[in-house]
N, C-alpha and C positions, 0 to 999 in steps of 0.2 A: 533607367534599368537595363539598359544593355551593356554598359558596363560590368554590373554585378556576377555575372559568370565569368566573364575575363576573371576578375579578381579571387572566385572561388579557387575558381581550376589553377590561375598562379599560388595561391597561397599551399594547397592540397600539395602541386611539386614543391614547392621554399620546401614544406613539414616534410617530404618523404626525405627528399634531400637532405636534409637536417640531422633525420633518427640515420641514415644511411650514413654520414660521416661522423655523428656517436656512435655507432657500432665502430666504425673503425677507429674513431679516437680511441674507446675505451678499449679494442684489443691491443692498443701499442700499448696505451697506460698501464697496463697491467703487464704485456711484456715485458719494455724495461722498470715496474718496478719488481717482476721477478727477480731478475736479476740477484740480489741481496734476501731469497727466501732462502729460509733452510729449508734440508730435505732430512727423510727420513727413509729411512726402509718402509716397505708396506709387501704384502702378497697379495696374490692375484685370488682372487674367488671363483667370478666369472670372465670368460672373457669366450664369444666368437659374432660370429657374422647372422646380421639378424638383415631379411630381404623382406619387401615389399612391393607387390607389382601395383600397379596403376590399374585400376579398371578400365578407364577410358584407354589409357593409349596401350597395353598389354607391357608399357617395360617396366624394367625390374631394379627395382632400389635398394644399393646395400650401405649401411652401418654396421659401424665397432659395438658393438652392447658390453662393456667391462664393466667391472667392479674390484674395486680394490681396498683392505682394510690396511689400516693404519694409525701408530700410537701418536698422540703430542702430548708431553710432560702427564704422560699417564691413562688423557681421556683417548677414548676407544671414539674413530671417525671411518665411514668407507663414504667412497669418491666410487665415480664411474670415468671422469672425462681423463682425457688422456695426451690433449693438446688444452693450449690457451682457447680455443673456442668450442670444446666440451663435445659433445656429438655431432658429431659431423658426415654428409653422405658421400662417400667414394665410390669410383668403381669398383669392381669385386676383387680385381687382384692388389688392391691395396688393401682393400680391406678388412682379405687375408693375411695378408704380408704383416698389419697390423696383429689378428689374433695369434698367428707362429708366434710372432715379436715377445709375445706376452700372456704366454699356456696358462694357464691354470696351476696353481700349489710356485708358481714362481718369485722371487725374492724382487720386487723393483724397487729403484730409487722415485720418492715420491716428494714431489717440488711442494711447498705448504705459503699461505699465508697464515703468516705468527700473528696478524691481528684474528682473522678468521678462519682458523684450522680447519673446518670442512672445505674452504676451497682451495682443493690440490688440483693436480695433473702431471702425468709422467716426463712428460715432452715439453721442453720451453720454444717452441716453436709457433710461428701465426700460416694457417690454413687458412685461404680462401678470401682474406679484408681486404684485398686489393679489391675486389671486385664494389665491396662498401664504397669503397674512396670513388672510383670512378661513375658509379651510378648518382651517388651522392653530386655529385660536379656537377654529373648532366643535370640531375632535377633543380640543385640548386639555381643553375643557368636559368635555364628554361624556367621555371616558375620565375627569379629576378628580369628576367624580359616579358614575361608576362606579365605583369604588375606595374614594369614600369612603361608599358607598351610600346616596348618596341619590336616586336611579331607581328605582323600585317595580321587584318584580319580574314 
C-alpha cells in the first residue's frame, strides 16, 4: 500500500510532462506547417493593451487585445491571434509596441490555415514555447524516476 502514493505522484508528474511536451510540439508543428499557408490582407478592428492586477500580489499583467477581420474566398472571418501562441502575456513595453505596430484601421497581412481559415495569426513567431520543453522534460524525468523507484524515499 505504501508504493501507491509514489506511483500516483510519478504518474501525475509524467502526465504534466507529457502535456507540456505536447504544447511545445504542437506549437512547432503549426510553425513549420504555416510556412506554406497563404496570406490575405485584413484590417485591424481592435488593438489595445489590457491590464490585470493580481489581487494577492498587486502585480500588474499585460496582454495585447487584438481583433482583425479578413476574407477567404468571400467568407468573412475575425481573429485575435498576433502570434502562433495566440493571446500572450507580456511586459508593458512589449504589449504597447505590439499595439503600436497594429493600430485600429491598419491593413495587415493575415497568415491563415487553408484547411481551417478561421485559424490565423499575423506573425509567424513562437513566443514562450521553450519553457514548455524545459518544464516538460523536467517533469517527465522526475515522473519516470519516481515510477521506476530511482529516487530515494
